[in-house]
C-alpha positions as CSV (number, residue, x, y, z in Angstrom):
1,X,0.0,0.0,0.0
2,X,1.3,3.4,-0.9
3,X,2.0,5.9,1.9
4,X,0.0,9.1,2.1
5,X,3.2,11.0,1.2
6,X,3.5,8.9,-2.0
7,X,-0.1,9.6,-2.9
8,X,0.4,13.3,-2.2
9,X,3.3,13.3,-4.6
10,X,1.2,11.5,-7.2
11,X,-1.5,14.2,-6.9
12,X,1.1,16.9,-7.3
13,X,2.4,15.3,-10.4
14,X,-1.0,14.5,-11.9
15,X,-2.2,16.4,-15.0
16,X,-5.7,17.8,-15.2
17,X,-6.8,14.9,-17.4
18,X,-5.4,12.5,-14.8
19,X,-7.5,13.7,-11.9
20,X,-10.6,11.5,-12.5
21,X,-8.4,8.4,-12.5
22,X,-6.7,9.6,-9.3
23,X,-10.1,10.1,-7.6
24,X,-11.3,6.7,-8.8
25,X,-8.1,5.0,-7.5
26,X,-8.1,6.4,-4.0
27,X,-11.7,7.4,-3.2
28,X,-12.2,4.0,-1.3
29,X,-9.1,4.5,0.8
30,X,-10.4,5.2,4.3
31,X,-7.3,7.0,5.6
32,X,-8.1,10.5,6.6
33,X,-5.0,11.9,4.8
34,X,-5.8,10.2,1.6
35,X,-9.5,11.3,1.7
36,X,-8.2,14.9,2.1
37,X,-6.1,14.5,-1.0
38,X,-9.1,13.0,-2.9
39,X,-11.1,16.1,-1.8
40,X,-8.3,18.4,-3.1
41,X,-8.4,16.6,-6.5
42,X,-12.2,16.9,-6.6
43,X,-12.0,20.7,-5.8
44,X,-9.4,21.1,-8.5
45,X,-11.7,19.3,-11.0
46,X,-14.6,21.5,-10.0
47,X,-12.5,24.7,-10.4
48,X,-11.4,23.5,-13.8
49,X,-15.0,22.9,-14.9
50,X,-16.0,26.3,-13.8
51,X,-13.1,27.8,-15.8
52,X,-14.1,25.9,-18.9
53,X,-17.7,27.2,-18.6
54,X,-16.3,30.7,-18.2
55,X,-14.2,30.3,-21.4
56,X,-17.3,29.1,-23.2
57,X,-19.0,32.3,-22.2
58,X,-16.0,34.2,-23.5
59,X,-16.5,32.7,-26.9
60,X,-20.0,34.0,-27.4
61,X,-19.0,36.7,-29.9
62,X,-16.6,34.4,-31.7
63,X,-19.4,31.9,-32.2
64,X,-21.8,34.7,-33.3
65,X,-19.5,35.9,-36.0
66,X,-17.6,32.7,-37.0
67,X,-19.7,32.5,-40.2
68,X,-18.1,35.7,-41.3
69,X,-14.6,34.2,-41.6
70,X,-11.5,34.9,-39.5
71,X,-12.4,36.8,-36.3
72,X,-9.7,39.1,-34.9
73,X,-9.6,40.6,-31.4
74,X,-8.1,44.1,-30.9
75,X,-7.0,45.8,-27.8
76,X,-4.5,48.4,-26.6
77,X,-2.5,49.2,-23.5
78,X,-0.6,52.3,-22.4
79,X,-3.1,55.1,-23.1
80,X,-2.7,56.5,-19.5
81,X,1.0,56.4,-18.7
82,X,3.3,59.5,-18.6
83,X,6.0,57.6,-20.5
84,X,6.4,54.9,-23.1
85,X,4.7,53.7,-26.2
86,X,1.0,52.9,-26.6
87,X,0.8,49.3,-27.8
88,X,-2.0,47.6,-29.7
89,X,-2.5,43.8,-30.0
90,X,-4.4,42.0,-32.7
91,X,-5.0,38.2,-32.4
92,X,-6.8,35.7,-34.6
93,X,-7.5,32.6,-32.6
94,X,-8.5,29.2,-34.0
95,X,-12.3,28.6,-34.2
96,X,-12.0,25.8,-31.6
97,X,-9.7,27.7,-29.3
98,X,-10.4,27.2,-25.6
99,X,-7.2,28.5,-23.9
100,X,-8.0,28.5,-20.2
101,X,-7.6,31.6,-18.0
102,X,-7.6,34.2,-20.8
103,X,-9.1,37.4,-19.4
104,X,-8.7,41.1,-19.3
105,X,-5.0,41.4,-18.8
106,X,-5.5,43.8,-15.9
107,X,-7.2,40.9,-14.0
108,X,-4.3,38.6,-14.4
109,X,-1.0,38.3,-12.5
110,X,2.2,39.1,-14.3
111,X,3.2,35.4,-14.1
112,X,-0.1,34.3,-15.6
113,X,0.1,36.9,-18.4
114,X,3.6,35.7,-19.3
115,X,2.4,32.1,-19.3
116,X,-0.6,32.9,-21.5
117,X,1.4,35.0,-23.8
118,X,3.5,32.0,-24.8
119,X,0.4,29.8,-25.3
120,X,-1.4,32.4,-27.3
121,X,1.6,33.0,-29.6
122,X,1.9,29.3,-30.1
123,X,-1.8,28.6,-30.9
124,X,-2.9,31.8,-32.7
125,X,-3.7,31.7,-36.4
126,X,-2.1,35.1,-36.5
127,X,-0.9,37.6,-34.0
128,X,0.6,41.1,-34.3
129,X,1.4,44.3,-32.4
130,X,1.4,47.9,-33.4
131,X,3.1,50.9,-31.7
132,X,2.8,54.6,-31.4
133,X,5.7,56.6,-30.0
134,X,5.6,59.3,-27.3
135,X,6.5,61.9,-30.0
136,X,3.6,60.7,-32.1
137,X,1.3,60.8,-29.1
138,X,2.3,64.4,-28.4
139,X,1.8,65.3,-32.1
140,X,-1.6,63.9,-32.8
141,X,-3.0,63.1,-29.3
142,X,-3.3,59.8,-27.5
143,X,-6.6,58.7,-29.1
144,X,-5.4,59.2,-32.7
145,X,-2.1,57.6,-31.8
146,X,-3.9,54.6,-30.4
147,X,-5.9,54.2,-33.6
148,X,-2.6,54.3,-35.6
149,X,-1.1,51.6,-33.4
150,X,-4.3,49.5,-33.9
151,X,-4.2,50.0,-37.7
152,X,-0.5,49.0,-37.7
153,X,-1.3,45.8,-35.8
154,X,-4.1,44.9,-38.1
155,X,-2.0,45.6,-41.2
156,X,0.7,43.2,-40.0
157,X,-1.7,40.2,-39.7
158,X,-1.2,37.3,-42.1
159,X,-3.8,36.2,-43.0
160,X,-5.9,39.3,-42.8
161,X,-9.1,39.0,-40.7
162,X,-12.7,39.2,-42.0
163,X,-14.1,40.8,-38.9
164,X,-12.7,42.8,-36.0
165,X,-13.9,42.6,-32.4
166,X,-12.7,45.8,-30.7
167,X,-12.6,46.8,-27.1
168,X,-15.1,49.6,-27.1
169,X,-13.8,51.7,-30.0
170,X,-14.4,51.8,-33.7
171,X,-11.2,52.4,-35.6
172,X,-11.3,55.0,-38.3
173,X,-9.6,54.2,-41.6
174,X,-10.2,50.4,-41.5
175,X,-12.2,48.8,-44.3
176,X,-12.8,45.5,-42.4
177,X,-16.1,45.1,-40.6
178,X,-15.8,46.1,-36.9
179,X,-17.8,45.2,-33.8
180,X,-17.1,47.5,-30.8
181,X,-17.7,45.7,-27.5
182,X,-17.8,47.6,-24.2
183,X,-15.4,46.0,-21.8
184,X,-14.6,43.6,-24.5
185,X,-11.4,42.4,-23.0
186,X,-13.5,40.7,-20.3
187,X,-16.3,39.5,-22.7
188,X,-14.4,38.1,-25.7
189,X,-11.7,35.5,-25.7
190,X,-10.1,37.1,-28.8
191,X,-10.0,40.6,-27.3
192,X,-8.7,39.2,-24.0
193,X,-5.9,37.5,-25.9
194,X,-5.1,40.7,-27.7
195,X,-5.0,42.6,-24.3
196,X,-2.5,40.0,-23.0
197,X,-0.2,40.2,-26.0
198,X,-0.3,44.0,-25.9
199,X,0.3,44.2,-22.1
200,X,3.2,41.7,-22.0
201,X,4.8,43.4,-25.0
202,X,4.6,46.8,-23.4
203,X,5.7,45.6,-20.0
204,X,8.8,44.0,-21.5
205,X,9.6,47.3,-23.3
206,X,9.3,49.3,-20.1
207,X,11.6,46.8,-18.3
208,X,14.2,47.5,-21.0
209,X,13.8,51.2,-20.6
210,X,14.3,50.8,-16.9
211,X,17.8,49.7,-17.6
212,X,18.5,52.9,-19.5
213,X,16.8,55.2,-17.2
214,X,16.9,53.5,-13.7
215,X,16.0,56.7,-11.8
216,X,12.4,56.4,-12.9
217,X,11.6,52.8,-12.0
218,X,9.9,52.1,-15.3
219,X,10.1,48.3,-14.6
220,X,7.9,48.9,-11.5
221,X,5.5,51.7,-12.6
222,X,5.4,50.9,-16.3
223,X,5.4,54.6,-17.0
224,X,2.3,55.4,-15.1
225,X,2.2,58.4,-12.8
226,X,3.1,57.0,-9.4
227,X,4.2,59.5,-6.8
228,X,7.8,58.3,-7.0
229,X,7.7,58.6,-10.8
230,X,6.4,62.2,-10.7
231,X,9.0,63.1,-8.1
232,X,11.7,61.6,-10.4
233,X,10.4,63.7,-13.3
234,X,10.6,66.9,-11.2
235,X,14.1,66.0,-9.9
236,X,15.8,64.7,-13.1
237,X,13.6,66.1,-15.8
238,X,12.0,64.1,-18.7
239,X,13.5,61.3,-20.6
240,X,13.2,60.9,-24.4
241,X,10.3,58.4,-23.7
242,X,8.2,60.8,-21.7
243,X,5.1,62.2,-23.3
244,X,5.6,66.0,-23.0
245,X,1.8,66.6,-23.3
246,X,1.2,64.4,-20.3
247,X,3.9,65.8,-18.0
248,X,3.7,69.5,-18.7
249,X,2.1,70.2,-15.4
250,X,5.0,68.6,-13.5
251,X,7.7,70.7,-15.2
252,X,8.8,74.2,-14.3
C-alpha cells in the first residue's frame, strides 16, 4: 500500500486529465489523509470545470461571427502612462480555441500573463502588435495615436481577418467590418488574448527602458504616474520616452 506521502506526490504530479483516475483509484481509501487528497483533487476538477464554462461564455461573440470568416480581437495598453509607447495587440484565434484563463490582462498576475502570452503566440492563427511613440502621441493626441497603433497591428496580420472585435472603440480608416464591444477584454476571448499580447509586450519594453533610465523605476511603474515617478520627473527632468503633453504640469 502506498503511503500518504507517496499519494500526495502522485497528486502533485497529476495532469488535469489524470485527476478523474486519481479520484477513482483512491476514493475508497479510508485513511483521513488520503481522503483529504481526494477532496483536493475533486475541488481542482470543479474549479477546472468552472473555468471551462467561463471560457465558453467568452466565446459568445466568436461563435456569433464565426460564419463571417476569420475573427480578430483588438485591444491596446498604455493610453494613460506618462512615459512609453502605446501598444495595440491583434489576435486571430482558431475557431475551436479554448485556452483556459484568458481574461482582461489587468485581472491577471504578471506570471499568468507571461504564461498565457506563450500559449497564445503558439496557438494563434495570426498575432501582431502595433506601436505609437511618445513623439507621435504628443503630435496627434493619445486617441489618434492609439488608432494608428491598432491599424498597424491589423495591417501586420497574415492572413488578414474578415471581422474585428474591438474593445469599445471603432477604428477609423479600416475597411474590415468592426464590432465594438464595451469592456470587450472581459467578454471576448479574442479581445482578451489581444490585451494580454499588448500588455506583455509593453511591460517588457518598459523593463528594457528601466535599464537605460533607472532613476524612474519604469520596470515597476510601467510609465504610469506614481508619486515616485512624478517626483523623479521633477528632480531629473523628462527622458526621451516621456510624453511631453502628459507631464507639462509637472515641469517648471
